C-alpha positions in Angstrom: 0.1 0.0 0.0 1.3 3.3 -0.7 1.9 5.9 2.0 -0.7 8.2 0.4 -3.2 5.4 0.4 -2.4 4.7 4.1 -2.8 8.3 5.1 -6.2 8.6 3.3 -7.7 5.6 4.7 -6.4 6.3 8.2 -7.9 9.8 8.1 -11.1 8.5 6.5 -11.7 5.9 9.0 -10.8 8.6 11.9 -13.4 11.1 10.3 -16.1 8.5 10.3 -15.6 7.3 13.9 -15.4 10.7 15.2 -18.7 11.7 13.4 -20.5 8.7 14.6 -19.3 9.2 18.2 -20.3 12.8 18.1 -23.7 11.8 17.0 -24.6 8.6 18.9 -22.6 9.1 22.2 -23.2 12.7 23.0 -23.6 12.1 26.8 -21.0 9.9 27.0 -17.6 10.7 28.8 -15.0 11.4 26.0 -11.3 10.8 25.8 -9.1 13.4 24.1 -6.0 11.9 22.7 -4.2 11.3 19.3 -2.8 8.7 17.2 0.6 9.3 15.6 0.5 8.5 11.8 3.6 6.5 11.2 3.9 4.4 7.9 7.0 2.6 6.7 9.1 5.1 8.8 7.5 8.1 7.6 6.0 10.5 10.3 2.5 11.5 8.5 1.4 13.7 11.6 -1.3 13.1 14.3 -4.9 12.4 14.4 -6.7 14.2 17.2 -9.8 12.7 18.5 -12.4 13.0 21.2 -14.0 9.7 21.6 -15.7 7.5 24.1 -14.0 4.2 25.1 -15.9 2.1 22.8 -15.3 4.4 19.8 -11.7 4.8 20.7 -11.2 0.9 20.9 -12.6 0.6 17.5 -10.3 3.6 15.9 -7.2 1.7 17.5 -8.3 -1.7 16.2 -8.9 0.0 12.6 -5.6 1.7 12.7 -3.8 -1.3 13.8 -5.4 -3.3 10.9 -4.6 -0.8 8.5 -1.1 -0.7 9.5 -0.7 -4.5 9.3 -2.5 -4.8 5.9 -0.4 -7.3 3.8 -1.6 -6.2 0.4 0.4 -4.1 -2.0 -2.9 -2.7 -3.5 -5.4 -2.6 -0.5 -8.8 -3.8 -1.4 -11.8 -2.5 0.5 -11.9 -4.5 3.7 -15.5 -5.8 2.6 -13.9 -7.5 -0.5 -10.7 -8.6 1.2 -9.8 -12.3 0.5 -8.3 -12.5 4.0 -10.2 -10.2 6.3 -8.0 -9.2 9.6 -11.1 -7.9 11.5 -12.7 -10.4 14.2 -16.4 -10.6 13.3 -17.6 -8.4 16.2 -14.9 -5.5 15.4 -15.9 -5.7 11.7 -19.7 -5.4 12.6 -19.2 -2.4 14.8 -16.8 -0.6 12.1 -19.4 -1.6 9.6 -22.3 0.1 11.5 -20.1 3.2 11.9 -19.1 3.4 8.3 -22.7 3.0 7.1 -24.2 5.6 9.5 -21.2 8.2 8.9 -21.2 7.7 5.1 -25.0 8.4 4.9 -24.6 11.3 7.2 -21.8 12.9 5.3 -23.6 12.4 2.0 -26.6 14.3 3.5 -24.4 16.9 4.6 -23.0 17.3 1.2 -26.6 17.4 -0.5 -27.6 20.0 2.3 -24.7 22.3 1.4 -25.3 22.0 -2.3 -28.7 23.2 -1.9 -28.0 25.7 0.9 -30.1 23.8 3.5 -29.2 24.4 7.1 -28.9 21.3 9.4 -31.0 21.1 12.4 
């Protein structure tokens, strides 16, 4: 996997998990922290987050799995011939990705038509 692909995927999963946690776990105690993006001995900066324990765990699992992906050309996890996620972790991330993907799509549509979010 290229460094650019790794960074893009890491930032995307971070954004999706943060959006999900912000919307679904509003009244849960959050932990402010960061993950250092290091890939193939390159420092790509830090991802700051403010997540509940459950979402923080999902972010860390996702990041670790992304780091250890053995594929030169990384497929989407859904189409991977050798999935690295445990079934429960995969289900949790799939739920987050579905929710956040829909939410981000709706935000883009609202922006396009100038509609304010409630």
